[in-house]
N, CA, C, O and CB atoms as a CASP TS submission, in Angstrom:
PFRMAT TS
TARGET T0000
AUTHOR 0000-0000-0000
METHOD Language model
MODEL 1
PARENT N/A
ATOM      1  N   UNK     1      28.456  -7.993  -2.309  1.00  0.00           N
ATOM      2  CA  UNK     1      27.659  -7.663  -3.482  1.00  0.00           C
ATOM      3  C   UNK     1      26.212  -7.432  -3.036  1.00  0.00           C
ATOM      4  O   UNK     1      25.652  -8.233  -2.288  1.00  0.00           O
ATOM      5  CB  UNK     1      27.746  -8.796  -4.560  1.00  0.00           C
ATOM      6  N   UNK     2      25.625  -6.353  -3.492  1.00  0.00           N
ATOM      7  CA  UNK     2      24.249  -6.026  -3.099  1.00  0.00           C
ATOM      8  C   UNK     2      23.254  -6.859  -3.906  1.00  0.00           C
ATOM      9  O   UNK     2      23.570  -7.403  -4.963  1.00  0.00           O
ATOM     10  CB  UNK     2      23.969  -4.516  -3.295  1.00  0.00           C
ATOM     11  N   UNK     3      22.060  -6.933  -3.372  1.00  0.00           N
ATOM     12  CA  UNK     3      21.025  -7.687  -4.060  1.00  0.00           C
ATOM     13  C   UNK     3      20.678  -7.050  -5.409  1.00  0.00           C
ATOM     14  O   UNK     3      20.357  -7.753  -6.366  1.00  0.00           O
ATOM     15  CB  UNK     3      19.777  -7.786  -3.185  1.00  0.00           C
ATOM     16  N   UNK     4      20.744  -5.732  -5.478  1.00  0.00           N
ATOM     17  CA  UNK     4      20.456  -5.047  -6.744  1.00  0.00           C
ATOM     18  C   UNK     4      21.499  -5.372  -7.809  1.00  0.00           C
ATOM     19  O   UNK     4      21.167  -5.546  -8.982  1.00  0.00           O
ATOM     20  CB  UNK     4      20.394  -3.534  -6.526  1.00  0.00           C
ATOM     21  N   UNK     5      22.751  -5.452  -7.394  1.00  0.00           N
ATOM     22  CA  UNK     5      23.816  -5.812  -8.327  1.00  0.00           C
ATOM     23  C   UNK     5      23.617  -7.232  -8.820  1.00  0.00           C
ATOM     24  O   UNK     5      23.785  -7.513 -10.006  1.00  0.00           O
ATOM     25  CB  UNK     5      25.199  -5.662  -7.668  1.00  0.00           C
ATOM     26  N   UNK     6      23.265  -8.116  -7.924  1.00  0.00           N
ATOM     27  CA  UNK     6      23.017  -9.508  -8.299  1.00  0.00           C
ATOM     28  C   UNK     6      21.859  -9.610  -9.283  1.00  0.00           C
ATOM     29  O   UNK     6      21.927 -10.362 -10.255  1.00  0.00           O
ATOM     30  CB  UNK     6      22.727 -10.355  -7.055  1.00  0.00           C
ATOM     31  N   UNK     7      20.803  -8.858  -9.030  1.00  0.00           N
ATOM     32  CA  UNK     7      19.658  -8.859  -9.944  1.00  0.00           C
ATOM     33  C   UNK     7      20.072  -8.400 -11.338  1.00  0.00           C
ATOM     34  O   UNK     7      19.687  -9.005 -12.339  1.00  0.00           O
ATOM     35  CB  UNK     7      18.538  -7.957  -9.404  1.00  0.00           C
ATOM     36  N   UNK     8      20.853  -7.334 -11.396  1.00  0.00           N
ATOM     37  CA  UNK     8      21.296  -6.817 -12.692  1.00  0.00           C
ATOM     38  C   UNK     8      22.163  -7.828 -13.434  1.00  0.00           C
ATOM     39  O   UNK     8      22.036  -7.999 -14.646  1.00  0.00           O
ATOM     40  CB  UNK     8      22.066  -5.513 -12.505  1.00  0.00           C
ATOM     41  N   UNK     9      23.037  -8.489 -12.699  1.00  0.00           N
ATOM     42  CA  UNK     9      23.885  -9.504 -13.330  1.00  0.00           C
ATOM     43  C   UNK     9      23.043 -10.665 -13.859  1.00  0.00           C
ATOM     44  O   UNK     9      23.279 -11.168 -14.958  1.00  0.00           O
ATOM     45  CB  UNK     9      24.936 -10.024 -12.331  1.00  0.00           C
ATOM     46  N   UNK    10      22.065 -11.078 -13.066  1.00  0.00           N
ATOM     47  CA  UNK    10      21.193 -12.169 -13.508  1.00  0.00           C
ATOM     48  C   UNK    10      20.350 -11.758 -14.712  1.00  0.00           C
ATOM     49  O   UNK    10      20.148 -12.554 -15.629  1.00  0.00           O
ATOM     50  CB  UNK    10      20.281 -12.616 -12.363  1.00  0.00           C
ATOM     51  N   UNK    11      19.864 -10.531 -14.715  1.00  0.00           N
ATOM     52  CA  UNK    11      19.095 -10.048 -15.869  1.00  0.00           C
ATOM     53  C   UNK    11      19.960 -10.053 -17.118  1.00  0.00           C
ATOM     54  O   UNK    11      19.507 -10.446 -18.193  1.00  0.00           O
ATOM     55  CB  UNK    11      18.545  -8.632 -15.608  1.00  0.00           C
ATOM     56  N   UNK    12      21.192  -9.619 -16.975  1.00  0.00           N
ATOM     57  CA  UNK    12      22.109  -9.607 -18.117  1.00  0.00           C
ATOM     58  C   UNK    12      22.326 -11.028 -18.643  1.00  0.00           C
ATOM     59  O   UNK    12      22.247 -11.266 -19.848  1.00  0.00           O
ATOM     60  CB  UNK    12      23.461  -8.968 -17.720  1.00  0.00           C
ATOM     61  N   UNK    13      22.596 -11.954 -17.750  1.00  0.00           N
ATOM     62  CA  UNK    13      22.799 -13.343 -18.156  1.00  0.00           C
ATOM     63  C   UNK    13      21.544 -13.922 -18.794  1.00  0.00           C
ATOM     64  O   UNK    13      21.623 -14.635 -19.794  1.00  0.00           O
ATOM     65  CB  UNK    13      23.214 -14.192 -16.958  1.00  0.00           C
ATOM     66  N   UNK    14      20.402 -13.620 -18.223  1.00  0.00           N
ATOM     67  CA  UNK    14      19.140 -14.106 -18.752  1.00  0.00           C
ATOM     68  C   UNK    14      18.888 -13.599 -20.166  1.00  0.00           C
ATOM     69  O   UNK    14      18.462 -14.352 -21.042  1.00  0.00           O
ATOM     70  CB  UNK    14      18.002 -13.693 -17.843  1.00  0.00           C
ATOM     71  N   UNK    15      19.156 -12.317 -20.377  1.00  0.00           N
ATOM     72  CA  UNK    15      18.941 -11.731 -21.700  1.00  0.00           C
ATOM     73  C   UNK    15      19.926 -12.258 -22.744  1.00  0.00           C
ATOM     74  O   UNK    15      19.621 -12.277 -23.937  1.00  0.00           O
ATOM     75  CB  UNK    15      19.049 -10.222 -21.617  1.00  0.00           C
ATOM     76  N   UNK    16      21.089 -12.679 -22.298  1.00  0.00           N
ATOM     77  CA  UNK    16      22.119 -13.147 -23.227  1.00  0.00           C
ATOM     78  C   UNK    16      21.949 -14.609 -23.643  1.00  0.00           C
ATOM     79  O   UNK    16      22.397 -14.998 -24.721  1.00  0.00           O
ATOM     80  CB  UNK    16      23.474 -12.965 -22.605  1.00  0.00           C
ATOM     81  N   UNK    17      21.308 -15.419 -22.802  1.00  0.00           N
ATOM     82  CA  UNK    17      21.235 -16.845 -23.100  1.00  0.00           C
ATOM     83  C   UNK    17      20.241 -17.165 -24.203  1.00  0.00           C
ATOM     84  O   UNK    17      19.198 -16.527 -24.348  1.00  0.00           O
ATOM     85  CB  UNK    17      20.869 -17.609 -21.861  1.00  0.00           C
ATOM     86  N   UNK    18      20.605 -18.167 -24.965  1.00  0.00           N
ATOM     87  CA  UNK    18      19.711 -18.692 -25.989  1.00  0.00           C
ATOM     88  C   UNK    18      19.345 -20.141 -25.676  1.00  0.00           C
ATOM     89  O   UNK    18      18.699 -20.820 -26.476  1.00  0.00           O
ATOM     90  CB  UNK    18      20.361 -18.587 -27.382  1.00  0.00           C
ATOM     91  N   UNK    19      19.766 -20.599 -24.506  1.00  0.00           N
ATOM     92  CA  UNK    19      19.528 -21.989 -24.121  1.00  0.00           C
ATOM     93  C   UNK    19      18.188 -22.102 -23.393  1.00  0.00           C
ATOM     94  O   UNK    19      18.008 -21.583 -22.291  1.00  0.00           O
ATOM     95  CB  UNK    19      20.681 -22.517 -23.227  1.00  0.00           C
ATOM     96  N   UNK    20      17.276 -22.785 -24.033  1.00  0.00           N
ATOM     97  CA  UNK    20      15.954 -22.953 -23.443  1.00  0.00           C
ATOM     98  C   UNK    20      16.015 -23.768 -22.150  1.00  0.00           C
ATOM     99  O   UNK    20      15.216 -23.556 -21.238  1.00  0.00           O
ATOM    100  CB  UNK    20      15.016 -23.626 -24.441  1.00  0.00           C
ATOM    101  N   UNK    21      16.961 -24.695 -22.079  1.00  0.00           N
ATOM    102  CA  UNK    21      17.081 -25.521 -20.872  1.00  0.00           C
ATOM    103  C   UNK    21      17.403 -24.664 -19.642  1.00  0.00           C
ATOM    104  O   UNK    21      16.902 -24.936 -18.551  1.00  0.00           O
ATOM    105  CB  UNK    21      18.170 -26.594 -21.067  1.00  0.00           C
ATOM    106  N   UNK    22      18.223 -23.647 -19.813  1.00  0.00           N
ATOM    107  CA  UNK    22      18.556 -22.755 -18.702  1.00  0.00           C
ATOM    108  C   UNK    22      17.322 -21.951 -18.292  1.00  0.00           C
ATOM    109  O   UNK    22      17.045 -21.789 -17.104  1.00  0.00           O
ATOM    110  CB  UNK    22      19.720 -21.805 -19.090  1.00  0.00           C
ATOM    111  N   UNK    23      16.597 -21.459 -19.270  1.00  0.00           N
ATOM    112  CA  UNK    23      15.395 -20.684 -18.976  1.00  0.00           C
ATOM    113  C   UNK    23      14.358 -21.532 -18.226  1.00  0.00           C
ATOM    114  O   UNK    23      13.704 -21.050 -17.301  1.00  0.00           O
ATOM    115  CB  UNK    23      14.789 -20.132 -20.276  1.00  0.00           C
ATOM    116  N   UNK    24      14.216 -22.797 -18.637  1.00  0.00           N
ATOM    117  CA  UNK    24      13.275 -23.692 -17.956  1.00  0.00           C
ATOM    118  C   UNK    24      13.701 -23.935 -16.514  1.00  0.00           C
ATOM    119  O   UNK    24      12.861 -23.974 -15.615  1.00  0.00           O
ATOM    120  CB  UNK    24      13.165 -25.030 -18.704  1.00  0.00           C
ATOM    121  N   UNK    25      14.997 -24.097 -16.291  1.00  0.00           N
ATOM    122  CA  UNK    25      15.501 -24.312 -14.930  1.00  0.00           C
ATOM    123  C   UNK    25      15.245 -23.091 -14.055  1.00  0.00           C
ATOM    124  O   UNK    25      14.815 -23.221 -12.908  1.00  0.00           O
ATOM    125  CB  UNK    25      17.003 -24.634 -14.957  1.00  0.00           C
ATOM    126  N   UNK    26      15.506 -21.924 -14.591  1.00  0.00           N
ATOM    127  CA  UNK    26      15.279 -20.690 -13.828  1.00  0.00           C
ATOM    128  C   UNK    26      13.800 -20.550 -13.500  1.00  0.00           C
ATOM    129  O   UNK    26      13.437 -20.213 -12.374  1.00  0.00           O
ATOM    130  CB  UNK    26      15.777 -19.450 -14.617  1.00  0.00           C
ATOM    131  N   UNK    27      12.959 -20.807 -14.473  1.00  0.00           N
ATOM    132  CA  UNK    27      11.519 -20.722 -14.249  1.00  0.00           C
ATOM    133  C   UNK    27      11.076 -21.710 -13.186  1.00  0.00           C
ATOM    134  O   UNK    27      10.238 -21.379 -12.347  1.00  0.00           O
ATOM    135  CB  UNK    27      10.759 -20.975 -15.548  1.00  0.00           C
ATOM    136  N   UNK    28      11.621 -22.913 -13.205  1.00  0.00           N
ATOM    137  CA  UNK    28      11.228 -23.915 -12.215  1.00  0.00           C
ATOM    138  C   UNK    28      11.649 -23.505 -10.803  1.00  0.00           C
ATOM    139  O   UNK    28      10.951 -23.814  -9.837  1.00  0.00           O
ATOM    140  CB  UNK    28      11.838 -25.273 -12.567  1.00  0.00           C
ATOM    141  N   UNK    29      12.780 -22.813 -10.675  1.00  0.00           N
ATOM    142  CA  UNK    29      13.215 -22.322  -9.362  1.00  0.00           C
ATOM    143  C   UNK    29      12.185 -21.347  -8.819  1.00  0.00           C
ATOM    144  O   UNK    29      11.811 -21.430  -7.649  1.00  0.00           O
ATOM    145  CB  UNK    29      14.610 -21.643  -9.453  1.00  0.00           C
ATOM    146  N   UNK    30      11.725 -20.429  -9.649  1.00  0.00           N
ATOM    147  CA  UNK    30      10.720 -19.464  -9.210  1.00  0.00           C
ATOM    148  C   UNK    30       9.407 -20.156  -8.853  1.00  0.00           C
ATOM    149  O   UNK    30       8.766 -19.798  -7.865  1.00  0.00           O
ATOM    150  CB  UNK    30      10.481 -18.413 -10.297  1.00  0.00           C
ATOM    151  N   UNK    31       9.008 -21.131  -9.639  1.00  0.00           N
ATOM    152  CA  UNK    31       7.762 -21.844  -9.362  1.00  0.00           C
ATOM    153  C   UNK    31       7.841 -22.617  -8.048  1.00  0.00           C
ATOM    154  O   UNK    31       6.865 -22.671  -7.300  1.00  0.00           O
ATOM    155  CB  UNK    31       7.432 -22.799 -10.509  1.00  0.00           C
ATOM    156  N   UNK    32       8.985 -23.208  -7.766  1.00  0.00           N
ATOM    157  CA  UNK    32       9.171 -23.959  -6.524  1.00  0.00           C
ATOM    158  C   UNK    32       9.145 -23.044  -5.310  1.00  0.00           C
ATOM    159  O   UNK    32       8.711 -23.453  -4.233  1.00  0.00           O
ATOM    160  CB  UNK    32      10.485 -24.731  -6.563  1.00  0.00           C
ATOM    161  N   UNK    33       9.602 -21.820  -5.473  1.00  0.00           N
ATOM    162  CA  UNK    33       9.687 -20.870  -4.362  1.00  0.00           C
ATOM    163  C   UNK    33       8.375 -20.150  -4.076  1.00  0.00           C
ATOM    164  O   UNK    33       8.228 -19.499  -3.041  1.00  0.00           O
ATOM    165  CB  UNK    33      10.752 -19.857  -4.648  1.00  0.00           C
ATOM    166  N   UNK    34       7.431 -20.269  -4.991  1.00  0.00           N
ATOM    167  CA  UNK    34       6.161 -19.577  -4.781  1.00  0.00           C
ATOM    168  C   UNK    34       5.435 -20.194  -3.596  1.00  0.00           C
ATOM    169  O   UNK    34       5.393 -21.413  -3.428  1.00  0.00           O
ATOM    170  CB  UNK    34       5.279 -19.638  -6.053  1.00  0.00           C
ATOM    171  N   UNK    35       4.869 -19.321  -2.786  1.00  0.00           N
ATOM    172  CA  UNK    35       4.143 -19.753  -1.605  1.00  0.00           C
ATOM    173  C   UNK    35       2.653 -19.628  -1.885  1.00  0.00           C
ATOM    174  O   UNK    35       2.192 -18.631  -2.440  1.00  0.00           O
ATOM    175  CB  UNK    35       4.551 -18.921  -0.354  1.00  0.00           C
ATOM    176  N   UNK    36       1.919 -20.643  -1.497  1.00  0.00           N
ATOM    177  CA  UNK    36       0.467 -20.592  -1.642  1.00  0.00           C
ATOM    178  C   UNK    36      -0.097 -19.806  -0.467  1.00  0.00           C
ATOM    179  O   UNK    36      -0.170 -20.318   0.650  1.00  0.00           O
ATOM    180  CB  UNK    36      -0.154 -22.030  -1.712  1.00  0.00           C
ATOM    181  N   UNK    37      -0.493 -18.572  -0.716  1.00  0.00           N
ATOM    182  CA  UNK    37      -0.962 -17.698   0.353  1.00  0.00           C
ATOM    183  C   UNK    37      -2.176 -18.268   1.057  1.00  0.00           C
ATOM    184  O   UNK    37      -2.368 -18.015   2.246  1.00  0.00           O
ATOM    185  CB  UNK    37      -1.286 -16.328  -0.194  1.00  0.00           C
ATOM    186  N   UNK    38      -3.002 -19.032   0.354  1.00  0.00           N
ATOM    187  CA  UNK    38      -4.194 -19.600   0.966  1.00  0.00           C
ATOM    188  C   UNK    38      -3.828 -20.571   2.085  1.00  0.00           C
ATOM    189  O   UNK    38      -4.433 -20.544   3.156  1.00  0.00           O
ATOM    190  CB  UNK    38      -5.046 -20.305  -0.087  1.00  0.00           C
ATOM    191  N   UNK    39      -2.851 -21.417   1.840  1.00  0.00           N
ATOM    192  CA  UNK    39      -2.480 -22.412   2.845  1.00  0.00           C
ATOM    193  C   UNK    39      -1.762 -21.779   4.035  1.00  0.00           C
ATOM    194  O   UNK    39      -1.652 -22.401   5.092  1.00  0.00           O
ATOM    195  CB  UNK    39      -1.597 -23.482   2.219  1.00  0.00           C
ATOM    196  N   UNK    40      -1.280 -20.565   3.875  1.00  0.00           N
ATOM    197  CA  UNK    40      -0.613 -19.880   4.981  1.00  0.00           C
ATOM    198  C   UNK    40      -1.589 -19.128   5.884  1.00  0.00           C
ATOM    199  O   UNK    40      -1.203 -18.622   6.937  1.00  0.00           O
ATOM    200  CB  UNK    40       0.418 -18.917   4.439  1.00  0.00           C
ATOM    201  N   UNK    41      -2.847 -19.057   5.470  1.00  0.00           N
ATOM    202  CA  UNK    41      -3.867 -18.389   6.284  1.00  0.00           C
ATOM    203  C   UNK    41      -4.397 -19.352   7.332  1.00  0.00           C
ATOM    204  O   UNK    41      -4.345 -20.571   7.170  1.00  0.00           O
ATOM    205  CB  UNK    41      -5.024 -17.859   5.400  1.00  0.00           C
ATOM    206  N   UNK    42      -4.904 -18.779   8.400  1.00  0.00           N
ATOM    207  CA  UNK    42      -5.540 -19.609   9.424  1.00  0.00           C
ATOM    208  C   UNK    42      -6.882 -20.109   8.885  1.00  0.00           C
ATOM    209  O   UNK    42      -7.419 -19.562   7.921  1.00  0.00           O
ATOM    210  CB  UNK    42      -5.734 -18.810  10.763  1.00  0.00           C
ATOM    211  N   UNK    43      -7.405 -21.137   9.511  1.00  0.00           N
ATOM    212  CA  UNK    43      -8.716 -21.671   9.113  1.00  0.00           C
ATOM    213  C   UNK    43      -9.799 -20.596   9.266  1.00  0.00           C
ATOM    214  O   UNK    43     -10.720 -20.508   8.454  1.00  0.00           O
ATOM    215  CB  UNK    43      -9.077 -22.925   9.963  1.00  0.00           C
ATOM    216  N   UNK    44      -9.674 -19.783  10.317  1.00  0.00           N
ATOM    217  CA  UNK    44     -10.652 -18.717  10.542  1.00  0.00           C
ATOM    218  C   UNK    44     -10.630 -17.712   9.389  1.00  0.00           C
ATOM    219  O   UNK    44     -11.681 -17.292   8.905  1.00  0.00           O
ATOM    220  CB  UNK    44     -10.373 -18.001  11.880  1.00  0.00           C
ATOM    221  N   UNK    45      -9.419 -17.327   8.950  1.00  0.00           N
ATOM    222  CA  UNK    45      -9.302 -16.380   7.825  1.00  0.00           C
ATOM    223  C   UNK    45      -9.882 -16.990   6.553  1.00  0.00           C
ATOM    224  O   UNK    45     -10.567 -16.309   5.790  1.00  0.00           O
ATOM    225  CB  UNK    45      -7.820 -15.978   7.596  1.00  0.00           C
ATOM    226  N   UNK    46      -9.609 -18.268   6.325  1.00  0.00           N
ATOM    227  CA  UNK    46     -10.151 -18.940   5.142  1.00  0.00           C
ATOM    228  C   UNK    46     -11.674 -18.961   5.175  1.00  0.00           C
ATOM    229  O   UNK    46     -12.325 -18.714   4.160  1.00  0.00           O
ATOM    230  CB  UNK    46      -9.607 -20.372   5.042  1.00  0.00           C
ATOM    231  N   UNK    47     -12.240 -19.255   6.341  1.00  0.00           N
ATOM    232  CA  UNK    47     -13.694 -19.283   6.480  1.00  0.00           C
ATOM    233  C   UNK    47     -14.308 -17.907   6.255  1.00  0.00           C
ATOM    234  O   UNK    47     -15.370 -17.788   5.644  1.00  0.00           O
ATOM    235  CB  UNK    47     -14.080 -19.803   7.856  1.00  0.00           C
ATOM    236  N   UNK    48     -13.638 -16.867   6.751  1.00  0.00           N
ATOM    237  CA  UNK    48     -14.155 -15.506   6.559  1.00  0.00           C
ATOM    238  C   UNK    48     -14.170 -15.134   5.084  1.00  0.00           C
ATOM    239  O   UNK    48     -15.109 -14.493   4.613  1.00  0.00           O
ATOM    240  CB  UNK    48     -13.312 -14.491   7.348  1.00  0.00           C
ATOM    241  N   UNK    49     -13.143 -15.530   4.359  1.00  0.00           N
ATOM    242  CA  UNK    49     -13.105 -15.251   2.914  1.00  0.00           C
ATOM    243  C   UNK    49     -14.202 -16.020   2.193  1.00  0.00           C
ATOM    244  O   UNK    49     -14.889 -15.476   1.329  1.00  0.00           O
ATOM    245  CB  UNK    49     -11.725 -15.615   2.322  1.00  0.00           C
ATOM    246  N   UNK    50     -14.360 -17.288   2.552  1.00  0.00           N
ATOM    247  CA  UNK    50     -15.413 -18.097   1.929  1.00  0.00           C
ATOM    248  C   UNK    50     -16.784 -17.490   2.193  1.00  0.00           C
ATOM    249  O   UNK    50     -17.627 -17.430   1.298  1.00  0.00           O
ATOM    250  CB  UNK    50     -15.366 -19.544   2.452  1.00  0.00           C
ATOM    251  N   UNK    51     -17.001 -17.042   3.423  1.00  0.00           N
ATOM    252  CA  UNK    51     -18.271 -16.399   3.772  1.00  0.00           C
ATOM    253  C   UNK    51     -18.481 -15.140   2.932  1.00  0.00           C
ATOM    254  O   UNK    51     -19.576 -14.905   2.422  1.00  0.00           O
ATOM    255  CB  UNK    51     -18.308 -16.050   5.277  1.00  0.00           C
ATOM    256  N   UNK    52     -17.439 -14.339   2.792  1.00  0.00           N
ATOM    257  CA  UNK    52     -17.524 -13.124   1.989  1.00  0.00           C
ATOM    258  C   UNK    52     -17.843 -13.415   0.533  1.00  0.00           C
ATOM    259  O   UNK    52     -18.607 -12.682  -0.094  1.00  0.00           O
ATOM    260  CB  UNK    52     -16.232 -12.353   2.079  1.00  0.00           C
ATOM    261  N   UNK    53     -17.269 -14.469  -0.004  1.00  0.00           N
ATOM    262  CA  UNK    53     -17.541 -14.835  -1.395  1.00  0.00           C
ATOM    263  C   UNK    53     -18.992 -15.274  -1.577  1.00  0.00           C
ATOM    264  O   UNK    53     -19.630 -14.917  -2.567  1.00  0.00           O
ATOM    265  CB  UNK    53     -16.594 -15.953  -1.848  1.00  0.00           C
ATOM    266  N   UNK    54     -19.513 -16.047  -0.624  1.00  0.00           N
ATOM    267  CA  UNK    54     -20.912 -16.465  -0.684  1.00  0.00           C
ATOM    268  C   UNK    54     -21.819 -15.243  -0.605  1.00  0.00           C
ATOM    269  O   UNK    54     -22.790 -15.137  -1.354  1.00  0.00           O
ATOM    270  CB  UNK    54     -21.239 -17.459   0.459  1.00  0.00           C
ATOM    271  N   UNK    55     -21.502 -14.317   0.304  1.00  0.00           N
ATOM    272  CA  UNK    55     -22.304 -13.096   0.429  1.00  0.00           C
ATOM    273  C   UNK    55     -22.259 -12.288  -0.866  1.00  0.00           C
ATOM    274  O   UNK    55     -23.281 -11.756  -1.300  1.00  0.00           O
ATOM    275  CB  UNK    55     -21.804 -12.237   1.609  1.00  0.00           C
ATOM    276  N   UNK    56     -21.091 -12.194  -1.482  1.00  0.00           N
ATOM    277  CA  UNK    56     -20.975 -11.451  -2.740  1.00  0.00           C
ATOM    278  C   UNK    56     -21.792 -12.127  -3.839  1.00  0.00           C
ATOM    279  O   UNK    56     -22.462 -11.457  -4.625  1.00  0.00           O
ATOM    280  CB  UNK    56     -19.496 -11.336  -3.169  1.00  0.00           C
ATOM    281  N   UNK    57     -21.731 -13.460  -3.886  1.00  0.00           N
ATOM    282  CA  UNK    57     -22.529 -14.194  -4.885  1.00  0.00           C
ATOM    283  C   UNK    57     -24.021 -13.951  -4.697  1.00  0.00           C
ATOM    284  O   UNK    57     -24.783 -13.922  -5.664  1.00  0.00           O
ATOM    285  CB  UNK    57     -22.237 -15.700  -4.803  1.00  0.00           C
ATOM    286  N   UNK    58     -24.433 -13.774  -3.433  1.00  0.00           N
ATOM    287  CA  UNK    58     -25.844 -13.529  -3.127  1.00  0.00           C
ATOM    288  C   UNK    58     -26.187 -12.041  -3.135  1.00  0.00           C
ATOM    289  O   UNK    58     -27.277 -11.641  -2.725  1.00  0.00           O
ATOM    290  CB  UNK    58     -26.193 -14.126  -1.775  1.00  0.00           C
ATOM    291  N   UNK    59     -25.243 -11.231  -3.606  1.00  0.00           N
ATOM    292  CA  UNK    59     -25.406  -9.777  -3.674  1.00  0.00           C
ATOM    293  C   UNK    59     -25.704  -9.161  -2.311  1.00  0.00           C
ATOM    294  O   UNK    59     -26.475  -8.208  -2.204  1.00  0.00           O
ATOM    295  CB  UNK    59     -26.517  -9.425  -4.645  1.00  0.00           C
ATOM    296  N   UNK    60     -25.088  -9.716  -1.277  1.00  0.00           N
ATOM    297  CA  UNK    60     -25.234  -9.211   0.089  1.00  0.00           C
ATOM    298  C   UNK    60     -23.996  -8.372   0.434  1.00  0.00           C
ATOM    299  O   UNK    60     -23.144  -8.781   1.223  1.00  0.00           O
ATOM    300  CB  UNK    60     -25.419 -10.394   1.114  1.00  0.00           C
ATOM    301  N   UNK    61     -23.926  -7.203  -0.174  1.00  0.00           N
ATOM    302  CA  UNK    61     -22.774  -6.333   0.053  1.00  0.00           C
ATOM    303  C   UNK    61     -23.198  -4.880  -0.073  1.00  0.00           C
ATOM    304  O   UNK    61     -24.292  -4.570  -0.544  1.00  0.00           O
ATOM    305  CB  UNK    61     -21.633  -6.653  -0.941  1.00  0.00           C
ATOM    306  N   UNK    62     -22.307  -3.998   0.359  1.00  0.00           N
ATOM    307  CA  UNK    62     -22.556  -2.565   0.239  1.00  0.00           C
ATOM    308  C   UNK    62     -21.606  -1.997  -0.817  1.00  0.00           C
ATOM    309  O   UNK    62     -20.472  -2.455  -0.960  1.00  0.00           O
ATOM    310  CB  UNK    62     -22.370  -1.839   1.618  1.00  0.00           C
ATOM    311  N   UNK    63     -22.076  -1.016  -1.534  1.00  0.00           N
ATOM    312  CA  UNK    63     -21.241  -0.376  -2.553  1.00  0.00           C
ATOM    313  C   UNK    63     -20.044   0.295  -1.886  1.00  0.00           C
ATOM    314  O   UNK    63     -20.147   0.777  -0.758  1.00  0.00           O
ATOM    315  CB  UNK    63     -22.061   0.660  -3.373  1.00  0.00           C
ATOM    316  N   UNK    64     -18.930   0.324  -2.571  1.00  0.00           N
ATOM    317  CA  UNK    64     -17.710   0.938  -2.040  1.00  0.00           C
ATOM    318  C   UNK    64     -17.955   2.384  -1.624  1.00  0.00           C
ATOM    319  O   UNK    64     -17.448   2.828  -0.594  1.00  0.00           O
ATOM    320  CB  UNK    64     -16.584   0.876  -3.079  1.00  0.00           C
ATOM    321  N   UNK    65     -18.721   3.113  -2.412  1.00  0.00           N
ATOM    322  CA  UNK    65     -19.000   4.518  -2.098  1.00  0.00           C
ATOM    323  C   UNK    65     -19.705   4.647  -0.747  1.00  0.00           C
ATOM    324  O   UNK    65     -19.425   5.572   0.016  1.00  0.00           O
ATOM    325  CB  UNK    65     -19.859   5.155  -3.207  1.00  0.00           C
ATOM    326  N   UNK    66     -20.608   3.731  -0.459  1.00  0.00           N
ATOM    327  CA  UNK    66     -21.340   3.765   0.811  1.00  0.00           C
ATOM    328  C   UNK    66     -20.392   3.535   1.982  1.00  0.00           C
ATOM    329  O   UNK    66     -20.469   4.223   3.000  1.00  0.00           O
ATOM    330  CB  UNK    66     -22.462   2.709   0.820  1.00  0.00           C
ATOM    331  N   UNK    67     -19.522   2.589   1.834  1.00  0.00           N
ATOM    332  CA  UNK    67     -18.564   2.275   2.890  1.00  0.00           C
ATOM    333  C   UNK    67     -17.600   3.443   3.090  1.00  0.00           C
ATOM    334  O   UNK    67     -17.305   3.818   4.225  1.00  0.00           O
ATOM    335  CB  UNK    67     -17.784   0.983   2.554  1.00  0.00           C
ATOM    336  N   UNK    68     -17.116   4.013   2.004  1.00  0.00           N
ATOM    337  CA  UNK    68     -16.160   5.113   2.104  1.00  0.00           C
ATOM    338  C   UNK    68     -16.784   6.338   2.773  1.00  0.00           C
ATOM    339  O   UNK    68     -16.110   7.030   3.535  1.00  0.00           O
ATOM    340  CB  UNK    68     -15.637   5.486   0.716  1.00  0.00           C
ATOM    341  N   UNK    69     -18.057   6.613   2.500  1.00  0.00           N
ATOM    342  CA  UNK    69     -18.725   7.742   3.156  1.00  0.00           C
ATOM    343  C   UNK    69     -18.782   7.539   4.659  1.00  0.00           C
ATOM    344  O   UNK    69     -18.644   8.492   5.425  1.00  0.00           O
ATOM    345  CB  UNK    69     -20.141   7.931   2.599  1.00  0.00           C
ATOM    346  N   UNK    70     -18.982   6.309   5.078  1.00  0.00           N
ATOM    347  CA  UNK    70     -19.067   6.007   6.503  1.00  0.00           C
ATOM    348  C   UNK    70     -17.742   6.305   7.213  1.00  0.00           C
ATOM    349  O   UNK    70     -17.734   6.700   8.379  1.00  0.00           O
ATOM    350  CB  UNK    70     -19.460   4.539   6.710  1.00  0.00           C
ATOM    351  N   UNK    71     -16.643   6.117   6.516  1.00  0.00           N
ATOM    352  CA  UNK    71     -15.329   6.282   7.132  1.00  0.00           C
ATOM    353  C   UNK    71     -14.636   7.594   6.756  1.00  0.00           C
ATOM    354  O   UNK    71     -13.456   7.777   7.056  1.00  0.00           O
ATOM    355  CB  UNK    71     -14.449   5.128   6.747  1.00  0.00           C
ATOM    356  N   UNK    72     -15.360   8.507   6.102  1.00  0.00           N
ATOM    357  CA  UNK    72     -14.791   9.786   5.677  1.00  0.00           C
ATOM    358  C   UNK    72     -14.174  10.575   6.828  1.00  0.00           C
ATOM    359  O   UNK    72     -13.124  11.196   6.665  1.00  0.00           O
ATOM    360  CB  UNK    72     -15.854  10.620   5.013  1.00  0.00           C
ATOM    361  N   UNK    73     -14.811  10.551   7.968  1.00  0.00           N
ATOM    362  CA  UNK    73     -14.344  11.379   9.075  1.00  0.00           C
ATOM    363  C   UNK    73     -12.962  10.978   9.569  1.00  0.00           C
ATOM    364  O   UNK    73     -12.321  11.759  10.272  1.00  0.00           O
ATOM    365  CB  UNK    73     -15.323  11.309  10.214  1.00  0.00           C
ATOM    366  N   UNK    74     -12.483   9.791   9.226  1.00  0.00           N
ATOM    367  CA  UNK    74     -11.153   9.350   9.658  1.00  0.00           C
ATOM    368  C   UNK    74     -10.082   9.631   8.612  1.00  0.00           C
ATOM    369  O   UNK    74      -8.909   9.327   8.832  1.00  0.00           O
ATOM    370  CB  UNK    74     -11.176   7.867   9.976  1.00  0.00           C
ATOM    371  N   UNK    75     -10.462  10.196   7.499  1.00  0.00           N
ATOM    372  CA  UNK    75      -9.449  10.490   6.450  1.00  0.00           C
ATOM    373  C   UNK    75      -8.725  11.727   6.759  1.00  0.00           C
ATOM    374  O   UNK    75      -7.844  12.133   6.000  1.00  0.00           O
ATOM    375  CB  UNK    75     -10.075  10.614   5.081  1.00  0.00           C
TER
END
């Protein structure tokens, strides 16, 4: 059975149920499977993002148009 077929079968079952307990269980499965992307980053990547956020808060950035003009020759 393909993954697409399984998805369709699950969607059908989901749409047919009126049991809130089943819906809560399904939702909890998805919540448990979610990965926190922040914790999967290296400390260096986290620090770079934090630095970027501080710079943005201090308005230390270049407009997107300025950056795109700089890289036009590679398009």
